[in-house]
C-alpha positions in Angstrom: -42.6 -23.2 24.3 -42.3 -25.7 21.4 -39.8 -24.6 18.8 -41.3 -24.1 15.4 -40.1 -26.7 12.9 -38.0 -25.4 10.0 -39.8 -25.8 6.7 -38.2 -28.3 4.3 -38.2 -29.1 0.6 -40.9 -31.8 1.4 -43.1 -29.0 2.8 -42.7 -27.0 -0.4 -43.5 -30.2 -2.4 -46.7 -30.6 -0.5 -47.6 -27.0 -1.0 -47.1 -27.1 -4.7 -48.0 -30.7 -5.6 -44.6 -31.3 -7.1 -42.1 -34.0 -6.2 -39.2 -33.1 -3.8 -36.7 -33.6 -6.7 -38.6 -31.1 -8.9 -38.7 -28.6 -6.0 -34.9 -29.0 -5.5 -34.2 -28.4 -9.2 -36.5 -25.4 -9.2 -34.8 -23.8 -6.3 -31.5 -24.1 -8.1 -32.9 -22.9 -11.4 -32.3 -26.3 -13.1 -34.3 -28.6 -15.5 -37.7 -27.1 -14.9 -39.6 -24.3 -16.7 -39.3 -20.7 -15.5 -42.9 -20.6 -14.4 -42.4 -23.7 -12.2 -39.3 -22.0 -10.7 -41.4 -19.0 -9.9 -44.2 -21.0 -8.4 -41.8 -22.9 -6.2 -40.0 -19.7 -5.0 -43.4 -18.1 -4.1 -44.3 -21.2 -2.1 -41.0 -21.2 -0.4 -41.4 -17.5 0.6 -45.0 -18.2 1.8 -44.0 -20.9 4.2 -40.8 -19.3 5.3 -38.4 -21.8 3.7 -34.6 -20.9 3.8 -32.0 -23.1 2.3 -29.4 -24.6 4.7 -26.1 -23.4 3.2 -24.2 -26.3 4.7 -26.6 -28.9 3.3 -26.7 -27.1 0.0 -22.9 -27.1 -0.2 -22.7 -30.8 0.7 -25.4 -31.8 -1.8 -24.1 -29.7 -4.7 -20.4 -29.4 -4.0 -20.8 -25.7 -4.1 -20.6 -23.0 -1.4 -22.5 -20.2 -3.1 -19.5 -18.0 -2.5 -17.6 -16.1 -5.2 -14.1 -14.8 -4.4 -13.2 -11.4 -5.8 -9.5 -10.4 -5.8 -9.0 -6.7 -6.8 -5.6 -5.4 -7.7 -6.0 -2.3 -5.6 -9.1 -1.1 -3.7 -7.4 2.3 -3.3 -8.4 2.8 -6.9 -11.7 4.5 -6.9 -12.9 2.8 -10.1 -12.3 -0.6 -8.5 -14.2 0.5 -5.4 -17.2 1.3 -7.5 -16.8 -1.9 -9.4 -16.6 -4.0 -6.2 -19.7 -2.5 -4.6 -21.7 -2.9 -7.9 -20.5 -6.5 -8.4 -21.4 -7.4 -4.8 -25.0 -6.2 -5.2 -25.4 -8.0 -8.5 -24.1 -11.3 -7.1 -26.4 -10.9 -4.0 -29.4 -10.5 -6.3 -28.3 -13.8 -8.0 -28.2 -15.5 -4.6 -24.4 -15.6 -4.4 -22.3 -14.2 -1.6 -19.0 -12.5 -2.4 -15.7 -12.5 -0.5 -13.5 -9.5 -1.5 -9.8 -9.3 -1.0 -7.3 -6.5 -2.0 -3.9 -7.3 -3.5 -2.7 -3.7 -2.8 -0.9 -3.8 -6.2 1.6 -6.3 -4.8 2.2 -9.5 -6.9 3.5 -11.5 -3.8 0.4 -10.5 -1.8 -1.8 -11.4 -4.8 -0.4 -15.0 -4.9 -1.0 -15.4 -1.1 -4.6 -14.1 -1.3 -5.4 -16.2 -4.3 -4.5 -19.3 -2.3 -6.5 -18.0 0.7 -9.6 -17.6 -1.5 -9.2 -21.1 -3.0 -8.9 -22.6 0.4 -12.3 -21.0 1.2 -13.6 -23.3 -1.6 -15.1 -20.5 -3.6 -17.2 -21.6 -6.5 -15.5 -19.0 -8.8 -12.6 -16.6 -8.5 -12.9 -13.2 -10.2 -9.7 -11.2 -10.4 -8.4 -7.9 -11.6 -4.8 -9.1 -11.8 -1.7 -7.3 -10.6 0.6 -9.7 -12.5 -1.3 -11.5 -15.4 1.7 -13.7 -16.2 2.1 -15.2 -12.7 2.1 -19.0 -12.4 -0.4 -19.0 -9.6 -3.2 -18.3 -12.1 -2.7 -21.6 -13.8 -2.9 -23.3 -10.5 -6.1 -21.4 -9.5 -7.8 -22.3 -12.8 -7.3 -26.0 -11.9 -9.1 -25.6 -8.6 -12.0 -23.3 -9.5 -13.7 -21.3 -12.2 -11.4 -18.4 -12.9 -12.6 -15.2 -14.5 -10.2 -12.4 -15.4 -11.1 -8.7 -15.7 -9.0 -6.0 -17.4 -6.1 -8.1 -18.6 -6.1 -11.7 -20.0 -4.3 -14.4 -18.1 -2.2 -16.1 -20.9 -0.9 -19.0 -18.8 -4.3 -20.0 -17.2 -7.3 -22.0 -18.5 -9.8 -19.3 -17.6 -13.6 -19.9 -17.6 -14.0 -16.4 -19.0 -12.2 -13.1 -19.6 -13.7 -9.6 -19.6 -10.8 -7.7 -21.2 -10.2 -3.9 -21.6 -9.2 -2.8 -25.0 -6.0 -1.1 -23.8 -4.6 -1.0 -27.3 -7.4 1.4 -28.3 -7.5 3.4 -25.1 -3.7 3.9 -24.7 -3.2 4.7 -28.4 -6.0 7.2 -28.4 -4.7 8.8 -25.1 -1.1 9.2 -26.4 -2.3 10.4 -29.8 -4.5 13.0 -28.1 -1.4 14.3 -26.3 0.7 14.1 -29.4 -1.8 16.0 -31.5 -1.8 18.7 -28.8 1.9 19.1 -29.3 3.2 17.2 -26.3 6.5 15.2 -26.6 7.8 14.9 -23.0 5.2 12.8 -21.2 5.1 11.4 -17.7 3.1 8.1 -17.5 1.9 6.9 -14.1 1.1 3.3 -13.8 -0.3 1.4 -10.7 1.9 -0.4 -8.3 4.9 -0.1 -6.0 7.1 -1.2 -8.9 6.8 -1.4 -12.7 5.6 -4.6 -14.2 6.5 -4.3 -17.8 4.7 -7.5 -18.8 1.4 -5.9 -18.1 -0.4 -5.1 -21.4 -1.0 -1.4 -20.8 2.6 -0.7 -19.9 3.9 -2.5 -23.0 1.4 -0.7 -25.2 2.4 2.7 -23.8 6.0 2.0 -24.8 5.1 0.7 -28.3 2.8 3.6 -29.1 5.2 6.2 -27.8 7.9 5.0 -30.1 5.6 5.2 -33.1 4.7 8.8 -32.2 8.2 9.9 -31.4 7.4 10.7 -27.8 9.9 10.9 -24.9 8.2 8.9 -22.1 9.1 8.6 -18.4 7.1 5.8 -16.9 6.8 5.6 -13.1 5.0 3.2 -10.7 2.5 5.1 -8.6 0.2 4.4 -5.7 -3.5 4.9 -6.1 -4.1 6.7 -2.8 -4.2 10.5 -3.0 -1.2 11.1 -0.7 1.0 8.5 -2.3 0.1 9.7 -5.8 0.7 13.3 -4.9 4.1 12.5 -3.5 5.1 10.5 -6.6 3.9 13.3 -8.9 5.5 16.0 -6.9 8.9 14.3 -7.1 8.6 13.7 -10.9 7.4 17.2 -11.7 9.8 19.1 -9.5 12.9 18.4 -11.5 14.1 19.6 -14.9 13.3 19.1 -17.7 9.7 19.0 -16.5 7.2 17.0 -18.6 4.5 19.0 -20.3 1.8 16.3 -19.8 1.0 13.4 -17.5 -1.0 10.4 -18.6 -2.4 8.5 -15.5 -3.5 4.9 -16.0 -6.1 5.5 -13.2 -8.1 8.6 -12.4 -7.2 8.1 -8.8 -3.5 8.9 -9.6 -4.6 11.9 -11.6 -6.1 13.5 -8.5 -2.7 13.2 -6.9 -1.2 15.0 -9.9 -3.7 17.9 -9.5 -2.6 18.2 -5.9 1.1 18.1 -6.8 0.7 20.7 -9.5 -1.1 23.0 -7.1 1.7 22.7 -4.6 4.3 23.4 -7.3 2.4 26.4 -8.5 1.6 24.8 -11.9 -1.7 25.5 -13.5 -3.7 22.7 -15.2 -3.7 22.7 -18.2 -1.7 25.9 -19.0 1.5 24.6 -17.4 0.7 20.9 -17.3 -1.9 18.8 -19.2 -3.3 15.8 -17.3 -5.1 12.8 -18.8 -6.9 10.1 -16.8 -8.1 6.6 -17.7 -11.3 5.5 -16.1 -13.8 8.4 -15.7 -14.6 8.2 -12.0 -17.5 10.6 -11.3 -15.2 12.9 -9.2 -13.3 13.6 -12.5 -16.2 15.8 -13.8 -16.1 17.9 -10.6 -12.4 18.9 -10.8 -11.3 22.3 -11.9 -10.6 22.0 -14.7 -12.6 18.8 -15.4 -10.4 15.8 -16.1 -10.1 14.5 -19.6 -10.2 10.7 -19.3 -11.7 7.4 -20.7 -14.8 5.7 -19.5 -14.8 2.0 -18.9 -18.5 1.4 -18.0 -18.8 -0.3 -14.6 -22.3 -1.7 -15.2 -21.3 -3.2 -18.6 -18.3 -4.9 -16.9 -20.3 -6.2 -14.0 -23.1 -7.6 -16.2 -20.6 -9.4 -18.3 -18.8 -10.8 -15.3 -21.9 -12.0 -13.5 -23.3 -13.6 -16.6 -20.1 -15.5 -17.2 -19.6 -16.6 -13.6 -23.2 -18.0 -13.4 -22.8 -19.8 -16.7 -19.5 -21.3 -15.5 -20.7 -22.4 -12.1 -24.2 -23.5 -12.9 -23.7 -25.0 -16.3 -20.0 -25.7 -16.4 -19.7 -23.7 -19.6 -16.8 -21.4 -20.6 -17.5 -18.2 -22.4 -15.8 -16.3 -25.2 -13.6 -13.3 -24.3 -15.6 -10.1 -23.9 -13.8 -7.0 -25.1 -14.7 -3.7 -23.3 -14.0 -0.6 -25.3 -13.3 2.8 -23.7 -15.4 5.9 -24.3 -13.2 9.1 -24.6 -14.3 11.9 -22.3 -12.5 15.0 -23.6 -12.8 17.8 -21.1 -10.6 20.7 -20.1 -7.4 19.3 -18.6 -5.5 18.9 -21.9 -4.2 21.7 -24.2 -1.1 22.5 -26.2 2.1 23.0 -24.2 2.9 26.7 -23.4 6.7 26.4 -23.3 
């Protein structure tokens, strides 16, 4: 049986009456009107054309691959972000290669190099350590897009930054207005990185409000977060409130409070920071801050495509939090 010949760009050109060059541009969304792009894509689907990824990479210098390096995929917000981002890039005819830094700066540096060695067209990162030198090196090799925190030492193609100044200040003021002065703050990671913007802002705002803070690095997984919270809440004097820089850690605080016989919020107020859907289902429902995943994803994809396809850098996009005041914060009862 004779093998069916694979359709080529010349076949699409014959089908549409366009030149092979025009067809090539249309398939890549370049230099031709949108209606021509649509006509070419319809013809390609009709005759069963599929782009050869190797040939496309050789011709364009691109792989069609976007690297995504998350700071911790144990964080439920990042899990949601990663799955949503993967679907959006797939719809834009891009493949994604996800890696997890596991909140470890050394691991982050190694994985950054691994992704760059895969010749990704762009590298999207939620950084563990925004000040690390490896970001400057990454920006020299590919289009680098930062999420959450800016990368001050790197020539990024774009930054989609969280307004931590607004979010942290509102969170600590909420606890202060409720009468809390002894606060436990849980921040992601196996160790504190005081150069991260959120941690610095926590300390600055606490001084202004006259709060006594105890800041601890905390895992995002439920077991690790519960163990960290249990140790911190079991001593004396015990803090009257806990501010968690991810909702994932707040779930561990709920478990630790239950094991210690502490009622939320009567004995312990708890405040989260990213409004994962599970937070609405807790008893009591978790007060937190919503960083809209879809808004972040749309901003990231738009900027990556602009950087890769048009070699254009974008202005910094600032994402503001939406407070979700629920039932886990009240005045201290001691």
